[in-house]
C-alpha positions, 0 to 999 in steps of 0.5 A: 270669857268673852271669845273676842278678848283674851285677858293677861290671866288667859289660860291654855283651853283643853282643845289648845292643850289636845291639839299640842298633845296630840302634834307632839305625839308621846314617847316614853324613851328618849329620841333625837326630834328632827331639830336635834333635841333630845326630846321624851313624853309629849315632846319635852326637851331633855338633856338625859339621853337615857331618861325614860319617862311615864304617862303622868311625868310627861303630862306634868312636864306638858303642864309645866312647858306649856305654861311657859309658852302661855306666859311668853304669848302673854309677855310679848302679844300686846294686843287682845286675841281670841281664845283660839289665836292664843291656843294657837300661838302657845302651841306654836311657841311650845314647838319653835322656843319663846324667844323664837316666838316672841321675836317672829313676824307673827307676833309684830303682826298681831302687835299691829292689829293685823290678827289675819296676817299674823295667823297667816305667819304659820304658812312660813314656818314649814322648816326644821333644822333647814330642812323644807318639811313641805317635800316628802323625803325631808322626813318632818311632814308632822310640822306642815300638819300642825302648821295647818291645825294651828293656822285653822285654829288661829283664824277660826272666829276671827 
């Protein structure tokens, strides 16, 4: 695949999947994430506060949810992008939700041909449930690390 363009049949790369899994972490038992969502596995929203998952089940959920995020990225970003941009956008959409991703300034800038400006939007998404994750007492510093990794990936190769 040409590193400068991703076509409509884009596939989330192994590197992108690893990035996503690392930043989501794994929990077999449900917990309430910093956004107040019942979650288990690799950051999979879960309606059942008592449902535990195995690694195999969590990986299957991750595959399904990452595919959904990938479809949103392919649908909403109408310009060509690098594999790295695509992977960073999928990780981001997985984290914030497809609708929020598609309605974001990040997507508007990408569609306007401002690839660097689009990637730089990762810097603005440092909040969870109204908390500024750059502040240590907010207890969501993982978002800051994730956004830095997504930003670096997005900008790599532009």
